[in-house]
Every structure is written in C-alpha cells, then in structure tokens.
C-alpha positions in Angstrom: 18.4 -2.0 -1.0 17.2 1.2 -2.7 18.5 4.2 -0.6 17.1 7.7 -0.9 19.6 10.2 0.7 17.2 13.1 0.6 15.6 14.9 3.5 12.6 13.1 5.1 10.3 16.0 3.8 11.4 15.4 0.1 11.1 11.6 0.6 7.5 12.0 1.8 6.6 14.0 -1.3 8.0 11.4 -3.8 10.2 8.4 -3.7 10.8 5.0 -5.3 8.3 2.6 -3.7 10.1 0.4 -1.2 13.1 2.7 -0.9 14.5 3.3 2.5 15.2 7.0 3.6 18.4 7.8 5.3 19.1 11.6 4.8 22.8 12.2 4.2 23.0 14.5 7.2 21.8 11.6 9.4 24.4 9.1 8.4 26.5 7.9 11.2 27.7 4.5 12.5 24.5 3.8 14.4 22.1 4.7 11.6 24.0 2.7 9.0 23.9 -0.4 11.4 20.2 0.1 11.7 19.2 0.9 8.1 21.9 -1.0 6.1 23.0 -3.9 8.5 24.5 -6.0 5.7 27.6 -4.5 4.3 27.4 -7.1 1.4 24.0 -6.1 0.1 23.7 -4.4 -3.2 22.8 -0.7 -2.6 21.2 1.5 -5.3 21.4 5.1 -4.2 19.5 8.1 -5.6 18.9 11.8 -4.8 17.7 14.8 -6.6 19.9 14.5 -9.6 18.5 11.2 -10.7 15.2 12.6 -11.7 14.0 15.4 -13.9 10.9 17.4 -14.4 9.9 17.4 -10.7 11.6 20.4 -9.2 9.7 20.3 -5.8 10.5 16.8 -4.8 13.7 16.5 -6.8 15.2 20.0 -7.1 18.1 20.1 -9.5 21.6 20.6 -8.1 25.0 20.9 -9.8 26.5 17.4 -10.2 29.3 18.2 -7.8 26.8 19.0 -5.1 24.9 15.8 -5.8 24.1 13.9 -2.5 25.1 10.7 -4.4 28.7 11.6 -4.3 28.7 12.3 -0.6 26.5 9.3 0.1 28.8 7.0 -1.9 31.9 8.2 -0.1 30.2 7.8 3.3 29.1 4.2 2.5 32.4 3.3 0.9 34.3 4.6 3.9 32.0 2.6 6.1 32.8 -0.6 4.4 30.0 -0.9 1.8 31.5 -2.0 -1.4 28.4 -3.0 -3.5 27.1 0.6 -4.1 25.6 1.9 -7.3 23.8 5.0 -8.6 20.3 5.0 -10.2 20.8 6.2 -13.7 19.7 7.5 -16.2 17.8 10.6 -15.2 14.2 9.6 -14.8 11.0 11.6 -15.4 8.4 10.6 -12.6 5.6 11.0 -15.0 6.8 8.4 -17.4 9.4 6.2 -15.6 8.5 2.5 -15.1 9.7 2.5 -11.5 6.8 2.4 -9.1 6.8 5.7 -7.1 5.1 6.6 -3.8 4.5 9.8 -1.7 2.0 12.6 -1.7 3.2 13.8 -5.2 3.3 10.3 -6.8 1.9 10.4 -10.4 -1.5 8.7 -10.8 -1.4 5.8 -13.2 
C-alpha cells in the first residue's frame, strides 16, 4: 500500500499513481480500519518531504515537521509494523514512479 498523508487538495494536484490518500489530520481508528484494513500489509508512506522541485504540490517543510514522522508514529501505535518511508527525494519531472493528478508531468 502506498499512503499519501497530505491534504486531499495536495493529493488531487499530484500523487503517486495508485496511492491511497489519508490525510494525517483524518487518521483515527475508523479511517485506519477502512483505508488500511490489513495491519500486516507493507505500507510505504510519503508526504511533502519525499519530493523536490514541486513547491505547490509538495511544499518543503523542516524534517522535524514532516508528516511522515507523525504518520509513522500513528500507524505504529495503531499496530502497523511493516511501515516504510519513500526515499530518496524525488523530482516529479524525472522520477520513474508513475504520477497522477492535475499537475502530473506529461510524458
């Protein structure tokens, strides 16, 4: 599962194709059961700090303010143990991951 923890608006602009969107502010017991029902699934999380050169869709933040830290903690505390972060920082214009959204690069 590829999990985008950004807002629905930022997700609509640009996201990894096939990712599910669960904004950090919406994480609770019910949303986790609905979006991530399998606690054993491998989950790859990303947020603004995993991309560069796309300040509108992926505005830079200080590493300590990254949604990945909060999202990882929330998932881990909720019983998910197979959680990873997308790395290294990717440039949407050149990365090989398929992207979707209104600001997705045309290839």
